[in-house]
MDAnalysis code that builds the backbone (N, CA, C; Angstrom):
import MDAnalysis as mda
import numpy as np

u = mda.Universe.empty(528, n_residues=176, atom_resindex=np.repeat(np.arange(176), 3), trajectory=True)
u.add_TopologyAttr("name", ["N", "CA", "C"] * 176)
u.add_TopologyAttr("resid", np.arange(1, 177))
u.add_TopologyAttr("resname", ["MET", "ASP", "ARG", "ILE", "ASP", "ALA", "ALA", "LEU", "LEU", "VAL", "LEU", "ARG", "LEU", "VAL", "ILE", "GLY", "GLY", "VAL", "VAL", "VAL", "VAL", "HIS", "GLY", "LEU", "ASN", "HIS", "ALA", "PHE", "GLY", "GLY", "GLY", "ARG", "LEU", "PRO", "GLY", "ALA", "ALA", "ARG", "TRP", "PHE", "GLU", "SER", "LEU", "GLY", "LEU", "ARG", "HIS", "GLY", "MET", "ALA", "GLN", "ALA", "ALA", "MET", "SER", "ALA", "VAL", "MET", "GLU", "VAL", "VAL", "ALA", "GLY", "VAL", "GLY", "LEU", "VAL", "ILE", "GLY", "LEU", "LEU", "THR", "PRO", "ILE", "ALA", "ALA", "ALA", "ALA", "VAL", "ILE", "GLY", "VAL", "MET", "LEU", "VAL", "ALA", "GLY", "VAL", "VAL", "ALA", "HIS", "ARG", "ARG", "ASN", "GLY", "PHE", "PHE", "VAL", "PHE", "ARG", "ASP", "GLY", "TYR", "GLU", "TYR", "VAL", "LEU", "VAL", "LEU", "GLY", "LEU", "GLY", "ALA", "LEU", "VAL", "VAL", "ALA", "ILE", "ALA", "GLY", "PRO", "GLY", "GLY", "VAL", "SER", "LEU", "ASP", "ALA", "ALA", "LEU", "GLY", "ILE", "VAL", "VAL", "ALA", "GLY", "GLY", "TRP", "ALA", "ALA", "LEU", "ILE", "ALA", "ALA", "GLY", "LEU", "GLY", "ILE", "ALA", "GLY", "ALA", "ALA", "THR", "LEU", "LEU", "ALA", "ALA", "THR", "TYR", "ARG", "PRO", "VAL", "ARG", "ALA", "GLY", "GLY", "ASP", "GLU", "ARG", "ALA", "HIS", "PRO", "GLU", "HIS", "LEU", "PRO"])
u.atoms.positions = np.array([
    [-14.955, -25.496, 3.368],
    [-13.929, -24.032, 2.907],
    [-13.376, -25.126, 1.812],
    [-12.994, -25.196, 0.509],
    [-11.426, -25.620, -0.554],
    [-10.559, -24.888, 0.112],
    [-9.388, -25.729, -1.003],
    [-8.195, -25.267, -0.589],
    [-8.194, -23.589, -1.629],
    [-8.447, -23.543, -2.488],
    [-8.079, -22.171, -3.213],
    [-9.197, -21.072, -2.979],
    [-10.164, -21.464, -1.667],
    [-10.514, -20.251, -1.063],
    [-9.751, -20.111, 0.153],
    [-9.095, -21.333, 1.051],
    [-7.316, -21.199, 1.807],
    [-6.659, -20.385, 1.903],
    [-6.104, -20.614, 0.447],
    [-5.358, -19.752, -0.276],
    [-5.569, -18.314, -0.007],
    [-6.594, -18.278, -1.274],
    [-7.087, -16.885, -0.776],
    [-7.021, -15.633, 0.926],
    [-8.115, -16.983, 1.999],
    [-7.677, -16.345, 2.682],
    [-7.013, -16.306, 3.223],
    [-6.049, -16.830, 3.995],
    [-4.039, -16.757, 3.580],
    [-3.330, -15.321, 3.436],
    [-3.848, -15.079, 1.653],
    [-3.502, -14.199, 0.701],
    [-3.134, -13.357, 1.926],
    [-4.630, -12.873, 2.143],
    [-5.227, -11.873, 1.616],
    [-4.813, -11.320, 3.240],
    [-5.305, -11.807, 4.011],
    [-4.601, -12.090, 5.447],
    [-3.700, -11.280, 5.595],
    [-2.231, -11.897, 5.295],
    [-1.423, -11.589, 5.008],
    [-1.545, -10.382, 4.513],
    [-1.341, -10.022, 3.106],
    [-0.510, -9.145, 2.470],
    [-1.995, -7.108, 3.320],
    [-2.998, -7.829, 3.253],
    [-3.440, -6.753, 4.451],
    [-3.821, -6.501, 5.211],
    [-3.308, -7.377, 6.110],
    [-3.186, -7.141, 7.295],
    [-1.698, -6.879, 7.901],
    [-0.130, -6.663, 7.259],
    [1.183, -6.357, 6.527],
    [0.605, -4.763, 6.537],
    [-0.496, -4.510, 5.500],
    [-0.711, -2.802, 4.965],
    [-1.344, -2.369, 6.162],
    [-2.553, -3.009, 6.811],
    [-2.672, -2.774, 8.021],
    [-1.616, -2.209, 9.314],
    [-1.334, -3.283, 9.773],
    [-0.051, -2.757, 10.696],
    [0.972, -1.913, 9.921],
    [1.182, -1.651, 8.814],
    [2.373, -0.231, 8.667],
    [1.850, 0.478, 8.581],
    [0.219, 1.155, 8.318],
    [-0.078, 1.825, 8.484],
    [-0.774, 2.547, 10.194],
    [-0.354, 1.834, 10.657],
    [-0.819, 1.418, 11.985],
    [0.701, 2.552, 12.968],
    [1.717, 1.860, 12.359],
    [2.641, 2.326, 12.363],
    [3.189, 3.455, 12.007],
    [2.572, 3.659, 11.134],
    [3.173, 5.314, 10.492],
    [1.878, 6.385, 11.698],
    [0.800, 6.234, 11.899],
    [-0.060, 6.761, 12.837],
    [0.142, 7.304, 14.203],
    [1.300, 6.288, 15.049],
    [1.299, 5.228, 16.376],
    [2.476, 5.248, 16.314],
    [3.432, 4.546, 15.979],
    [4.705, 4.131, 15.797],
    [6.238, 5.152, 15.778],
    [6.996, 5.225, 16.660],
    [8.190, 5.956, 16.436],
    [8.418, 6.992, 16.657],
    [8.228, 8.035, 16.035],
    [8.001, 9.505, 15.218],
    [6.190, 9.677, 15.634],
    [5.831, 8.919, 15.416],
    [4.175, 9.027, 15.154],
    [4.115, 10.107, 13.891],
    [2.729, 9.832, 13.870],
    [2.224, 11.478, 12.115],
    [3.726, 12.615, 12.330],
    [3.532, 13.242, 13.126],
    [4.326, 14.150, 12.937],
    [5.880, 13.516, 12.965],
    [6.364, 12.487, 12.657],
    [8.105, 11.864, 12.090],
    [7.037, 11.352, 11.191],
    [6.686, 11.267, 10.980],
    [5.828, 9.738, 9.470],
    [6.251, 11.267, 8.423],
    [6.059, 12.931, 9.250],
    [5.995, 13.972, 8.089],
    [5.996, 14.193, 7.562],
    [6.854, 13.940, 8.896],
    [9.096, 15.109, 8.504],
    [9.594, 13.841, 7.393],
    [9.065, 12.952, 7.603],
    [9.947, 12.032, 6.879],
    [9.446, 11.665, 5.228],
    [8.451, 11.713, 5.285],
    [8.189, 12.241, 3.694],
    [8.250, 13.881, 3.519],
    [7.641, 14.144, 4.153],
    [9.060, 16.013, 3.137],
    [10.858, 15.616, 3.338],
    [10.744, 15.374, 3.592],
    [12.000, 14.756, 3.334],
    [12.732, 14.146, 1.813],
    [12.185, 13.218, 1.879],
    [11.534, 12.328, 0.189],
    [11.308, 13.353, -0.738],
    [10.607, 14.438, -0.249],
    [10.617, 15.799, -1.699],
    [8.675, 15.232, -1.953],
    [7.636, 14.515, -0.617],
    [5.966, 14.832, -0.648],
    [6.480, 16.075, -0.229],
    [5.579, 16.960, -1.060],
    [4.977, 18.414, -0.118],
    [3.914, 17.796, 1.009],
    [3.532, 18.736, 2.056],
    [2.114, 18.705, 2.823],
    [2.336, 17.432, 3.491],
    [3.531, 17.675, 3.886],
    [3.516, 16.174, 5.293],
    [3.211, 15.642, 5.694],
    [2.081, 16.145, 6.687],
    [0.899, 16.016, 7.843],
    [-0.365, 14.981, 7.170],
    [-0.376, 16.014, 5.357],
    [-1.684, 15.694, 4.959],
    [-1.076, 14.182, 4.413],
    [0.346, 14.563, 3.909],
    [0.637, 12.646, 3.659],
    [0.053, 11.890, 4.261],
    [1.258, 11.857, 5.446],
    [1.238, 10.849, 6.860],
    [-0.271, 11.355, 7.093],
    [-1.156, 11.884, 7.301],
    [-1.930, 10.909, 7.628],
    [-2.656, 10.693, 6.425],
    [-2.829, 10.711, 5.966],
    [-3.299, 9.992, 4.598],
    [-3.186, 8.866, 3.813],
    [-1.976, 8.423, 4.516],
    [-1.052, 7.397, 4.253],
    [-1.757, 6.248, 4.589],
    [-1.431, 6.213, 6.480],
    [-1.935, 6.067, 7.596],
    [-3.490, 5.174, 7.596],
    [-4.445, 6.020, 7.247],
    [-5.399, 5.657, 6.154],
    [-5.908, 5.242, 5.786],
    [-5.674, 5.091, 4.654],
    [-5.285, 4.754, 3.199],
    [-4.956, 3.217, 4.046],
    [-3.688, 2.883, 3.605],
    [-3.317, 1.654, 4.289],
    [-4.208, 0.999, 5.070],
    [-4.704, 1.528, 6.410],
    [-4.861, 0.865, 7.144],
    [-6.545, 0.426, 6.718],
    [-7.008, 1.505, 5.891],
    [-8.348, 0.708, 5.576],
    [-8.112, 0.291, 4.379],
    [-7.937, -0.372, 3.310],
    [-7.108, -0.602, 2.043],
    [-6.544, -2.084, 2.959],
    [-5.778, -1.921, 3.668],
    [-5.336, -3.280, 4.435],
    [-6.753, -4.169, 5.037],
    [-7.267, -3.179, 5.967],
    [-8.471, -4.269, 6.175],
    [-9.349, -4.982, 5.216],
    [-10.399, -3.503, 4.119],
    [-10.102, -4.148, 2.832],
    [-10.669, -5.402, 3.350],
    [-9.125, -5.556, 1.979],
    [-8.689, -7.461, 1.839],
    [-8.743, -8.107, 2.894],
    [-8.214, -7.496, 4.331],
    [-8.532, -8.681, 5.268],
    [-10.008, -9.003, 5.472],
    [-10.608, -8.802, 4.951],
    [-12.343, -9.095, 5.413],
    [-12.351, -8.863, 3.884],
    [-12.298, -9.149, 2.979],
    [-12.713, -9.238, 1.411],
    [-13.781, -8.896, 0.854],
    [-14.283, -6.878, 1.314],
    [-14.712, -6.053, 1.110],
    [-14.152, -5.222, 0.000],
    [-15.006, -4.961, -1.403],
    [-14.876, -4.381, -2.420],
    [-13.369, -5.133, -2.552],
    [-13.280, -6.550, -3.215],
    [-11.508, -6.211, -3.208],
    [-11.363, -5.404, -4.083],
    [-10.920, -5.107, -5.252],
    [-10.573, -4.415, -6.133],
    [-9.884, -3.215, -5.964],
    [-11.188, -2.626, -5.152],
    [-11.112, -1.616, -4.902],
    [-9.308, -0.475, -3.768],
    [-9.653, -1.842, -3.202],
    [-8.798, -2.081, -1.558],
    [-7.666, -2.632, -2.383],
    [-8.085, -3.175, -3.201],
    [-5.355, -4.418, -3.973],
    [-5.302, -2.777, -4.269],
    [-6.621, -2.369, -5.587],
    [-6.072, -1.211, -6.282],
    [-5.315, 0.369, -5.118],
    [-5.777, 0.472, -4.024],
    [-5.550, 1.973, -3.169],
    [-3.689, 1.028, -2.303],
    [-3.595, 0.310, -2.111],
    [-2.231, -0.735, -1.958],
    [-1.983, -0.971, -3.460],
    [-2.396, -0.758, -3.940],
    [-0.563, -0.542, -5.742],
    [-0.476, 0.715, -5.546],
    [-1.311, 1.340, -5.312],
    [-1.052, 2.891, -5.371],
    [-0.538, 3.448, -4.033],
    [-0.324, 3.502, -2.977],
    [0.446, 3.399, -2.283],
    [1.791, 2.051, -1.900],
    [2.226, 1.550, -2.385],
    [2.375, 0.574, -2.789],
    [3.422, 1.144, -3.232],
    [3.180, 2.317, -4.869],
    [3.585, 2.353, -6.062],
    [4.520, 3.569, -5.550],
    [3.141, 4.474, -4.809],
    [4.251, 6.114, -4.455],
    [5.351, 5.613, -3.902],
    [5.074, 4.586, -3.076],
    [6.059, 4.565, -1.647],
    [7.563, 3.576, -2.128],
    [6.850, 3.067, -3.470],
    [8.319, 1.932, -4.973],
    [9.219, 3.756, -4.727],
    [8.202, 4.307, -5.469],
    [9.404, 5.800, -6.623],
    [9.882, 6.763, -5.516],
    [8.726, 6.834, -4.381],
    [9.005, 8.455, -3.580],
    [10.836, 7.482, -2.670],
    [10.820, 6.618, -2.261],
    [11.120, 5.603, -0.983],
    [12.703, 4.587, -1.308],
    [12.166, 3.904, -2.259],
    [12.817, 2.671, -1.893],
    [13.666, 2.225, -3.423],
    [13.382, 3.214, -5.132],
    [13.718, 3.020, -6.279],
    [15.626, 3.471, -6.573],
    [15.435, 4.125, -5.765],
    [16.800, 4.033, -5.791],
    [17.316, 3.043, -5.250],
    [17.383, 2.920, -4.223],
    [18.341, 2.178, -3.453],
    [18.706, 1.480, -4.014],
    [17.230, 0.876, -5.066],
    [17.636, -0.921, -5.954],
    [16.522, -1.451, -5.444],
    [16.626, -3.498, -5.718],
    [15.800, -3.520, -5.722],
    [15.494, -4.574, -4.175],
    [16.500, -4.821, -3.456],
    [16.405, -6.074, -2.165],
    [16.469, -4.741, -1.594],
    [15.447, -5.139, -0.250],
    [14.779, -4.538, 0.961],
    [16.140, -4.712, 1.412],
    [16.903, -5.884, 2.148],
    [17.519, -4.889, 3.239],
    [18.711, -4.225, 3.247],
    [18.340, -3.568, 2.100],
    [19.125, -2.046, 1.463],
    [17.692, -0.739, 1.560],
    [16.546, -1.274, 1.301],
    [15.351, -0.465, 1.669],
    [14.938, -0.224, 0.120],
    [15.096, -1.410, -0.376],
    [14.903, -0.887, -1.711],
    [13.024, -1.609, -2.065],
    [12.863, -2.069, -2.799],
    [11.985, -1.849, -3.444],
    [11.161, -3.433, -3.078],
    [11.935, -4.391, -2.796],
    [11.329, -5.149, -3.110],
    [10.508, -5.404, -2.953],
    [9.903, -5.353, -1.066],
    [8.620, -5.694, -0.118],
    [7.372, -4.244, -1.089],
    [7.492, -4.038, -1.064],
    [6.780, -2.709, -1.991],
    [5.878, -3.244, -3.164],
    [7.451, -3.976, -4.051],
    [6.965, -4.816, -4.818],
    [5.661, -5.657, -4.913],
    [6.338, -6.591, -3.627],
    [6.084, -8.220, -3.550],
    [4.537, -7.809, -2.584],
    [4.356, -6.564, -2.342],
    [2.334, -5.898, -1.543],
    [1.570, -5.962, -2.996],
    [2.205, -4.786, -3.448],
    [2.061, -4.995, -4.956],
    [1.145, -5.753, -5.881],
    [2.065, -6.349, -6.146],
    [1.822, -7.421, -6.399],
    [0.770, -8.724, -6.463],
    [1.529, -8.813, -4.608],
    [0.028, -9.987, -4.205],
    [-1.528, -9.337, -3.527],
    [-1.338, -8.089, -3.953],
    [-2.886, -7.108, -4.398],
    [-3.819, -7.539, -5.625],
    [-2.659, -7.307, -6.636],
    [-2.820, -8.080, -8.053],
    [-4.169, -9.087, -8.283],
    [-2.282, -9.609, -7.320],
    [-3.388, -11.397, -7.813],
    [-4.314, -11.853, -7.691],
    [-4.671, -10.936, -5.829],
    [-5.666, -11.005, -4.602],
    [-7.168, -10.740, -5.850],
    [-7.306, -9.171, -6.394],
    [-7.671, -8.898, -7.249],
    [-7.864, -10.014, -8.839],
    [-7.441, -10.110, -8.969],
    [-7.062, -11.211, -10.425],
    [-8.076, -12.206, -9.883],
    [-7.579, -12.764, -8.774],
    [-8.062, -14.517, -8.154],
    [-9.411, -13.987, -7.401],
    [-9.759, -13.139, -7.249],
    [-11.432, -13.349, -6.509],
    [-10.807, -13.093, -5.009],
    [-11.929, -12.321, -4.403],
    [-11.782, -12.299, -2.518],
    [-11.244, -14.189, -1.943],
    [-12.442, -15.566, -2.336],
    [-13.018, -16.837, -2.852],
    [-13.625, -16.220, -1.698],
    [-13.782, -17.387, -1.690],
    [-15.970, -17.920, -0.779],
    [-15.438, -17.536, 0.624],
    [-14.771, -16.882, 1.568],
    [-14.577, -16.662, 2.512],
    [-14.026, -15.043, 2.911],
    [-15.807, -14.437, 2.460],
    [-14.868, -12.586, 2.570],
    [-16.464, -11.790, 2.333],
    [-16.534, -11.169, 2.893],
    [-17.842, -10.551, 2.326],
    [-18.090, -10.155, 1.071],
    [-17.657, -9.876, 0.080],
    [-17.755, -9.702, -1.570],
    [-18.670, -10.719, -1.039],
    [-18.135, -12.536, -1.549],
    [-19.311, -13.927, -1.773],
    [-19.723, -13.546, -0.668],
    [-19.783, -13.379, 0.310],
    [-21.867, -13.079, 1.459],
    [-22.763, -12.270, 0.499],
    [-21.710, -11.291, 0.073],
    [-22.564, -10.021, -0.416],
    [-23.256, -10.114, -1.934],
    [-22.061, -11.562, -2.318],
    [-22.496, -11.566, -4.011],
    [-22.290, -10.950, -4.196],
    [-20.773, -9.538, -4.608],
    [-20.145, -8.513, -5.871],
    [-18.611, -8.764, -5.936],
    [-19.013, -10.261, -6.134],
    [-17.124, -10.106, -6.461],
    [-16.967, -9.707, -7.863],
    [-16.273, -9.156, -8.202],
    [-15.523, -9.182, -9.210],
    [-14.128, -9.373, -9.563],
    [-13.609, -10.204, -10.217],
    [-13.111, -11.280, -10.293],
    [-11.914, -10.862, -12.149],
    [-11.554, -11.577, -12.321],
    [-10.523, -11.792, -13.924],
    [-10.436, -10.502, -13.882],
    [-9.945, -10.144, -15.681],
    [-10.030, -8.964, -16.070],
    [-10.382, -7.399, -15.578],
    [-12.041, -7.688, -15.573],
    [-11.696, -6.759, -15.280],
    [-12.118, -6.004, -12.880],
    [-11.526, -7.158, -12.985],
    [-10.856, -7.030, -11.246],
    [-8.723, -6.418, -11.709],
    [-8.465, -6.699, -12.419],
    [-7.254, -6.314, -12.443],
    [-7.792, -5.293, -13.234],
    [-7.895, -5.019, -13.894],
    [-8.173, -3.510, -14.591],
    [-8.680, -2.860, -13.281],
    [-9.175, -2.294, -12.602],
    [-9.630, -1.743, -11.384],
    [-8.187, -1.462, -10.492],
    [-7.948, -2.937, -10.552],
    [-6.757, -2.710, -9.327],
    [-5.641, -1.863, -9.639],
    [-5.673, -2.404, -11.293],
    [-4.671, -1.433, -11.117],
    [-4.630, -0.161, -11.586],
    [-5.137, 0.340, -12.811],
    [-5.958, 1.086, -12.956],
    [-5.459, 2.289, -12.867],
    [-7.220, 1.798, -11.222],
    [-6.926, 3.480, -10.375],
    [-5.330, 3.397, -9.543],
    [-4.536, 1.772, -9.626],
    [-4.399, 2.097, -8.245],
    [-3.053, 3.069, -9.026],
    [-2.523, 2.934, -10.566],
    [-1.634, 3.327, -10.854],
    [-2.167, 4.944, -11.138],
    [-3.235, 5.227, -11.319],
    [-4.120, 6.288, -11.413],
    [-3.844, 7.329, -10.314],
    [-3.491, 7.104, -9.256],
    [-4.015, 7.430, -7.773],
    [-2.465, 7.565, -7.268],
    [-1.536, 7.095, -7.711],
    [-0.048, 6.884, -7.593],
    [0.507, 8.048, -8.280],
    [0.219, 8.072, -8.968],
    [0.568, 8.989, -10.907],
    [-0.189, 10.242, -10.388],
    [-1.703, 10.480, -9.964],
    [-2.107, 11.692, -9.200],
    [-0.833, 12.837, -8.505],
    [-1.061, 12.139, -7.261],
    [-0.604, 12.375, -5.842],
    [0.444, 12.508, -6.599],
    [1.586, 11.899, -7.537],
    [2.580, 12.436, -7.278],
    [3.063, 13.856, -8.135],
    [1.862, 13.457, -9.351],
    [2.169, 14.360, -9.891],
    [1.823, 15.791, -8.826],
    [0.268, 15.577, -8.020],
    [0.148, 16.724, -7.526],
    [1.279, 17.525, -6.439],
    [2.076, 16.967, -5.911],
    [2.433, 16.799, -4.828],
    [4.580, 16.284, -4.234],
    [5.408, 15.752, -5.370],
    [5.890, 15.078, -6.078],
    [7.368, 15.909, -6.004],
    [8.199, 15.883, -5.186],
    [9.517, 17.207, -5.591],
    [11.043, 16.562, -5.239],
    [11.084, 15.421, -6.169],
    [12.428, 14.535, -5.700],
    [12.985, 15.939, -4.691],
    [14.016, 14.742, -4.113],
    [14.919, 15.693, -3.025],
    [16.215, 15.467, -4.124],
    [17.041, 16.571, -3.862],
    [18.407, 15.942, -5.373],
    [19.838, 15.142, -3.876],
    [20.422, 14.205, -5.044],
    [21.140, 13.941, -4.258],
    [22.055, 15.115, -3.151],
    [22.270, 14.351, -1.750],
    [22.735, 14.808, -0.779],
    [22.191, 15.122, -0.148],
    [20.081, 15.695, -0.344],
    [19.949, 15.994, 0.383],
    [19.454, 15.873, 2.488],
    [18.562, 16.885, 2.108],
    [18.396, 16.641, 3.748],
    [17.293, 15.598, 4.112],
    [17.893, 14.075, 4.380],
    [17.047, 12.829, 4.555],
    [17.455, 12.971, 6.027],
    [16.059, 12.650, 6.794],
    [15.967, 12.268, 7.192],
    [15.203, 10.984, 8.081],
    [15.518, 9.906, 9.226],
    [15.722, 8.341, 9.160],
    [13.877, 8.656, 9.714],
    [14.258, 6.788, 8.570],
    [11.958, 6.524, 8.721],
    [12.245, 7.576, 10.142],
    [10.514, 7.430, 10.476],
    [9.525, 7.547, 11.275],
    [9.737, 6.634, 13.152],
    [9.684, 4.900, 11.980],
    [10.438, 3.573, 13.159],
    [11.536, 3.394, 14.236],
    [12.422, 5.048, 13.283],
    [14.253, 4.888, 13.819],
    [14.229, 6.331, 15.058],
    [12.725, 7.297, 14.737],
    [12.291, 8.518, 15.699],
    [12.386, 8.061, 16.636],
    [13.209, 8.957, 17.804],
    [12.791, 8.400, 19.241],
    [11.275, 9.113, 18.997],
])
């Protein structure tokens, strides 16, 4: 394994692993799916239980896709889409810094996924083993295009922003 393959493997493991754990936390941590659903609804997303379930599934599937390097541009698109929705709905109004619940964290994960799509999954991946590596401009277009389109569609269909001073509940990991 050369250093580029090793670097891409580490990047995929970290980004994908973080996204998987985040999805599992929505499903099983703190307030579990009902807590995540209440939190999503408090942020202005309609159909909270469906949102929570789909978010958890999407994060786990996309994260695993990145970890194993399978259909990498599509896995990256899913990460980009989820992070874009989270950035718009939960973090944008708080500014940049993560310690203020800003969008720093979701920006890094989303752009990291885009970098993996552009660079390709590397030689230590299922895509390479199956001979289906897509990298470069096409992979960037697939990842960014599908991610942005998916996020925009979800937001247009279900997001109704909460007015300032609205009833915002705690993030699910803070619920009993």
